N, C-alpha and C positions, 0 to 999 in steps of 0.2 A: 611571467611575473616582474614588475617594476623593482628597481633597486630603490625600494624608499628607504628612509633612515631609521630602520628597525633591526633588532637582533635578528629575527627570523629571516629578513631579506639579506642580511651580512652574511648568516650562515649557509644560506641557499647559494650567495655569490661564491662563496670560498669551496664549498663543496656541493655539487648538485644533488648528491645522493643525501643530503641533510634530512635528517628524520625520515628517511625511507621506509624504515620497518613500518612506520604508522601509514604512510601512503600505499605501500604494499598490501596492509590488511584492510583498508577501505575498500580500495581498488579491486583485490580479490573478492571481497565479501559481495560487495553490491552488483547487481544485474539491472540492465535496462528496464525503465519504468519505476523503480523503486525510489522510496524516499530516504533522503539522508538529512539529520538535524545535525549541525556543529555548532556546541555551545562553546564559548572560547574560542572563535574562529580564526584569530590574530589577523595576519594578512591575507588568508585565504588558500593557504596550501592544499588543506584536504578537501574544502569546498570546492575548490577547481578541480581537482582529480575526481572527486565524486561526481561533479555537474557533467564532466565527460564521459563518464561512465554510465550514466542513468538516463542521459537525454536521448531523443526528445521527448519522451512521454513521462519522464520520470521528475522528482523535484528535489530540490535542495535548499534548507532553511540554515542560515549562517547568521550567528549571533555574536557579537562581540561588546564587551562592556566600554572599553577605553574609546573615547572619542577620535583620538588622532588615529590609532590602530584601526578604527572603523573606517575611516575615512580612506586609508591605504586599502582595506580590504575592498572598500567599493570601487576604488580606482584599477584594482587587479579584475574586479569583476567587469567592469566596462571595457577593460583591455582586451579580454576573451570574447566579448560579446555574448554572455552566457546569461540565461535566465535564473538567476539565484535571488532567493528573498532574503533580504539584510535586514538585521534589525540591531541598533545600538542601544543595548541595555544591558544590565546585569541582570542574574536570574537566581531567584531566592524563593523562599517560602510564601512572601506576601508582596503587594504592591508597596512601594515606598523608594527610600533614597540610601545609599551606601558611599561611605568614604573609598576613595580608589586612589592608590599610589601613584606618583607621576615622574617615578625615576628615568634616567636618560636610557639607562639599561631596561628598555621596557619588557623583556621577558622576566624581570623580576618584580614587575607591578603585581600588585593582589587588592581585593576588597577588604574591607573592615567596617565592623559596626560601629567603632569609634575611631577618631582622628589617630592614624598610627604614628609613633616617634619617630622624628627625622624626615626630611624631603618635603616636596609639594604634594597636594593632596587635591583631588577632584572629589565633586559629588556627582554620583550617577544615578540615574533612575533604576529601580529594580522592578521586575516583573515576575510572576510564577510563570512556568514554562506551559503550563496548561493555557495560561489566557494567549500564548500566540499559538500553541499545536492544536489546542481544541481535541476534535474527536478524530483527527487525521491519523491514520495507522502509520506508524514509523517502521520502517527496516533495519535500520542502523542509526543509533544515537550516540554520539562521540560527544564525550564531557572533559573539558578541561578548565577547571574554574579555582586553581590554587587554594585547594581546601574547603571549599564551600560547596563540595559534593553532596554532603547530606542536607543542607539546607535546601539546595536545588530539590532534592527527592522530595522534601516536604510539601511542595509545591507542582509536584510534576505527577501525580498519583494516576490522572487519566492516561497521560502521555505514556509514562512507563507500563500501565497497563496494556497500552495498544502498541509495545514496541517488542520487536523480535530479538534484538541484540545490542547490549550498550557496550561502548569501548570507552574506558576513561582513566584519568590519572587516578594513581593510587600511591598518596605519599603521607605517611604517617606524621611527618614534620608539620606539612601544610594543613593536614586535617587537625592536630592539635593547636596550632595557631588561631583556627577558627572555632576551637573550643569542643572539639568533637574527636572521633579515633576512628581506626581503621575497623574495630570490633562493630561500631554503631553503623559504618557503611556497610559491612557485611550483611548484618542483620537486616537492615533495611531491603535490600536487594535480596536476600534470600525470603523475605516476608512478601516480595512482589512475585515469587516463583522463579528466581534464577539460580542456576548454578554457578560457580565463579571460579575463574583460570585465571593464570600469569600465561603469556606469552612468551618464552625463552627457547631460542635456538629450534624455531621451528616447530616447537611443542607446546601444546597446551597442559600446563601442570594445575592440579588443583590448589586453590587459593583457600587460606585458613589465617585468620589473624592469631592463631597459636603458632604457626610455621614462621621463624625470621626469615625475612627476605631483604632487598635493597629498600632504603627511604623511598625511593622514587622509582615506580613500576607501571606497568600499564596492566590494567585489569578488564577482562571479558567477562560479561555477564550473559549467560544464555539460557533461554529454557531447556531443560533435558530431554524433550522430544525433537528439539533442533539441532543438538550437537553434532549428530552425524552429517546433516547437512552443511552445517557451518565448515566442518573439515572437509567435505567434498567441495565445496565452494572455493577454499583457500588453498587447498592442499597441505595445510598443516597436520600434525599427527597428536594424537592423545598419547601423553605420556604414560609408560607402564605403570601400573600400581605394585607396589611391593610394602615391606614394613615400614619403609621409610617416607614413601610418597602416598599421602592417603587420598582418599575420594574426597569430592568437593563437600566441605563442611559447612552445615546449616548451623547458623549461631542461634542459640535458643533467645527469644524475646523475654522470655520469664526472668 
């Protein structure tokens, strides 16, 4: 990867193992010939790792909203001569536009329906994920959209219905900034038939909005019948249940 002027590039320059937990999960889960969709791809760390794992017959679709960051992503794709489908767009519930912050510390940038106070902003196009993926089956969908995860799900019914596993950011702070909550995110994923877990210390711990946790976490959504396969692929363990550790909680939509 090139040392572009970005927070992710700087983090990798200082420490080659920067965000290695994400790389380990994506690389451990995927198999040759499978499809990986990376929403919020940044400069391409996970997309590149996935492409090297699923090639030559697999597919990687990388989506990045910020135009400058997307150019860095495209540069890294060319550098590695990998067949990655790149889209420069935000992902939401419908076609349109969003405001996007343009902070120098690009890992702090986020989308907003109205101009956020302070700092420069850009207008970026928005597309539903279904308009990009269509009916193509997805083995692993990674989502990091700084709080717009619920809005993404509203425009991704077909994609999520054809998806085996999701790996997504879970931040109550970011979700609230976007006008929603963890409870809403969890309910929508439950309604799609997924059980929810957090990945901590090599174990899958049941996730529930009623159980306090870190503000920033990674959420794994997996269909119940596929949980054992996920464990076998990744070498992860399922946390033992006890009076203090509950089974995955399905959030009522009533």
